[in-house]
C-alpha positions as CSV (number, residue, x, y, z in Angstrom):
1,M,90.4,117.0,98.2
2,S,88.7,116.3,95.0
3,G,89.4,117.0,91.3
4,L,88.0,116.6,87.8
5,F,90.1,115.7,84.8
6,I,88.8,116.6,81.4
7,S,90.8,115.9,78.2
8,A,89.8,117.3,74.8
9,Q,90.9,118.7,71.5
10,D,88.7,121.2,70.0
11,I,89.6,123.7,67.3
12,S,90.5,127.2,68.5
13,F,91.2,130.4,66.6
14,S,92.6,133.6,68.1
15,Q,90.9,135.6,65.4
16,F,87.6,134.0,66.0
17,N,85.5,136.9,64.6
18,A,86.6,135.8,61.1
19,V,84.5,132.6,61.5
20,N,82.1,133.7,64.2
21,L,79.2,131.7,62.7
22,Y,81.1,128.6,63.8
23,Y,81.1,129.7,67.4
24,N,77.5,130.9,67.4
25,P,74.8,129.8,64.8
26,A,72.8,133.0,65.6
27,F,75.6,135.0,63.8
28,T,74.6,133.3,60.5
29,G,73.6,136.1,58.2
30,S,74.4,138.8,60.7
31,F,76.6,141.1,58.5
32,P,76.2,144.0,56.2
33,G,75.6,142.8,52.6
34,N,73.9,139.9,51.0
35,Y,76.5,137.1,51.2
36,R,79.8,136.4,53.0
37,V,82.7,133.9,52.5
38,S,85.5,133.7,55.0
39,S,88.4,131.4,55.7
40,M,91.2,131.0,58.3
41,Y,94.4,129.0,58.6
42,R,96.5,128.5,61.7
43,N,99.6,126.4,62.4
44,Q,101.5,126.1,65.7
45,W,105.0,125.1,66.8
46,I,106.7,125.9,63.5
47,G,110.4,125.2,63.8
48,L,110.0,123.3,67.1
49,K,108.5,120.2,65.4
50,D,108.9,118.7,62.0
51,R,105.1,118.3,61.7
52,P,103.3,121.2,63.4
53,L,99.7,121.4,64.5
54,T,97.5,122.8,61.7
55,Q,94.0,124.1,61.7
56,M,91.8,125.5,58.9
57,A,88.2,126.7,58.6
58,I,86.1,127.8,55.6
59,A,82.6,129.3,56.1
60,G,80.0,131.0,54.0
61,D,76.6,132.4,54.6
62,I,73.8,134.3,52.9
63,K,70.7,136.1,54.1
64,F,67.2,136.3,52.8
65,S,65.2,139.4,53.5
66,F,61.4,139.5,53.8
67,G,61.4,143.0,52.3
68,F,63.8,143.9,49.6
69,D,62.5,147.5,49.4
70,N,63.4,148.0,53.0
71,P,66.5,146.3,54.6
72,L,65.3,147.0,58.1
73,K,63.0,144.0,58.3
74,D,63.1,140.5,59.7
75,F,65.4,138.2,57.7
76,I,66.8,134.6,57.7
77,G,70.4,133.6,57.5
78,A,71.7,130.3,56.1
79,G,75.3,129.1,56.1
80,V,77.7,126.2,56.1
81,Y,81.2,125.7,57.5
82,F,83.9,123.2,57.4
83,N,86.9,123.0,59.7
84,T,89.8,120.6,60.2
85,D,92.3,120.1,63.0
86,R,95.4,118.0,62.4
87,S,97.9,117.0,65.0
88,Q,100.4,115.4,62.6
89,V,102.8,113.9,65.2
90,F,100.6,110.7,65.3
91,D,97.9,111.8,62.7
92,W,95.2,112.7,65.2
93,N,92.7,114.4,62.9
94,T,89.3,116.1,63.5
95,N,87.0,117.2,60.7
96,E,83.6,118.9,61.1
97,M,81.0,120.1,58.7
98,A,77.6,121.7,59.5
99,I,74.8,123.7,58.0
100,Q,73.2,126.5,60.0
101,L,70.0,128.6,60.0
102,A,69.2,131.7,62.0
103,Y,66.2,134.0,62.3
104,H,66.8,137.7,62.9
105,K,63.9,139.6,64.5
106,L,63.8,143.4,64.2
107,L,63.2,145.2,67.5
108,S,63.9,148.8,66.6
109,K,64.3,150.5,63.2
110,N,65.8,153.6,64.7
111,K,68.6,151.7,66.5
112,R,68.7,148.9,64.0
113,S,68.3,146.4,66.8
114,F,67.9,142.7,66.2
115,V,67.5,139.7,68.4
116,S,68.5,136.4,66.7
117,G,68.2,132.7,67.3
118,G,69.9,130.0,65.3
119,F,70.9,126.3,65.2
120,G,73.4,124.2,63.4
121,F,73.4,120.5,62.5
122,G,76.5,118.6,61.3
123,V,78.9,115.7,61.6
124,K,82.2,115.6,63.4
125,Q,84.7,112.9,62.4
126,R,87.8,112.0,64.3
127,S,90.6,109.6,63.3
128,V,94.0,108.4,64.4
129,N,96.8,106.6,62.7
130,Y,97.8,103.4,64.7
131,D,101.0,103.1,62.7
132,N,102.5,106.0,64.6
133,L,101.5,104.7,68.1
134,Y,103.7,102.4,70.0
135,F,102.9,100.2,73.1
136,E,105.2,98.7,75.6
137,D,105.5,94.9,75.9
138,Q,103.9,93.3,79.0
139,F,106.0,92.6,82.1
140,D,106.5,88.9,82.7
141,G,106.3,89.4,86.5
142,L,110.0,88.8,87.0
143,D,112.6,90.9,85.2
144,K,111.6,91.2,81.5
145,Y,109.2,92.9,79.3
146,N,108.7,90.0,76.9
147,G,105.0,89.6,76.7
148,N,102.9,90.6,73.7
149,T,101.2,94.0,74.1
150,R,97.8,92.4,73.1
151,E,96.3,95.9,72.5
152,L,92.7,95.6,71.3
153,L,92.2,98.5,69.0
154,P,88.8,99.6,67.5
155,H,88.3,101.2,64.1
156,N,90.5,104.2,63.8
157,I,87.7,106.5,62.5
158,H,84.7,107.7,64.6
159,A,81.9,110.0,63.5
160,S,79.1,111.5,65.5
161,P,76.4,114.1,64.9
162,T,76.6,117.6,66.4
163,L,73.8,120.0,67.3
164,N,74.5,123.6,68.3
165,F,72.2,126.4,69.4
166,G,72.8,130.1,69.8
167,F,71.3,133.5,70.5
168,Q,72.5,137.1,70.0
169,Y,71.4,140.7,70.4
170,H,72.8,143.4,68.0
171,S,72.0,147.1,68.2
172,Y,73.4,150.4,67.1
173,L,73.3,152.5,70.3
174,T,74.3,155.6,68.5
175,R,75.3,156.4,64.9
176,K,78.9,155.5,65.7
177,T,78.5,152.9,68.4
178,H,77.1,149.3,68.2
179,L,76.8,146.5,70.6
180,Q,76.7,142.7,69.9
181,I,76.2,140.1,72.6
182,G,75.9,136.4,72.0
183,L,75.5,133.1,73.8
184,A,75.9,129.6,72.2
185,V,76.0,126.0,73.4
186,H,77.7,123.2,71.4
187,K,77.5,119.4,71.8
188,L,74.2,119.6,73.6
189,F,73.0,116.2,72.6
190,T,76.4,114.5,71.7
191,K,76.9,112.1,74.6
192,E,79.6,109.8,73.4
193,Y,83.0,110.3,71.7
194,S,84.7,107.0,72.6
195,F,86.2,104.9,69.8
196,Y,85.3,101.9,71.9
197,N,81.6,102.7,72.2
198,D,80.7,100.2,69.4
199,F,83.7,97.9,69.9
200,E,82.3,94.3,69.8
201,N,85.4,92.3,70.8
202,P,84.4,90.3,74.0
203,D,88.0,90.3,75.2
204,Y,88.0,94.0,75.7
205,I,87.3,94.8,79.4
206,G,88.3,98.5,79.4
207,S,86.2,101.6,79.4
208,R,83.8,102.2,76.5
209,E,82.7,105.7,77.5
210,N,84.2,109.1,76.8
211,Q,81.5,111.7,77.5
212,A,81.5,114.9,75.3
213,F,80.8,117.8,77.7
214,P,78.7,120.7,76.4
215,Q,80.6,123.8,75.3
216,Y,79.4,127.3,76.0
217,Y,80.5,130.4,74.1
218,I,79.9,134.0,75.3
219,Y,80.5,136.8,72.8
220,F,80.5,140.5,73.8
221,E,81.7,143.2,71.4
222,P,81.1,146.9,71.9
223,D,82.4,148.9,68.9
224,L,83.1,152.6,69.7
225,S,84.0,154.5,66.5
226,L,86.0,157.7,66.9
227,Q,85.7,158.8,63.3
């Protein structure tokens, strides 16, 4: 018998389509119009806890066409997003900000089909409040817990770069039907998330590694209009 244990806290929205450029950089600029601004707020466990989990995201993107006289041409999308995730029980906070670029290549004018590729670069910051964490005293080997905890704690703020890639295909199959398919990968080159990674105290003998596993997002949206 074998198993794999993975622990993580990443922001998650049920209405992900409102901030879809966060999940896939290739969606940057993929919308009708010239610019777009969107935001989302989510909280959880209201009434069950005094300080519930809260999440918020703000995103904005704009597109630059290569032919203003004809919208059906290749174009570039540029955008930025910021999100925050706060678990207020012990102030475990995650903030992320990134800029993104995407190139949209026209495949068919009749079906308004585009294939797109994009990337995003940003910084993710995580922090924890040690004042709300408590550690048991050490056992003396007989019958009491009277030893000092001697917890060696690193700096409570850790920041690391993020690099995300994405692709998408978008096409109007008929006048009333369109199809959008996307694939993205996050944390491709982010190898280490441990607060102890740069901890220089020689008395610390615990683990210094906490690998950040890549994340994959698959997006599939057929839109069938009956009007």
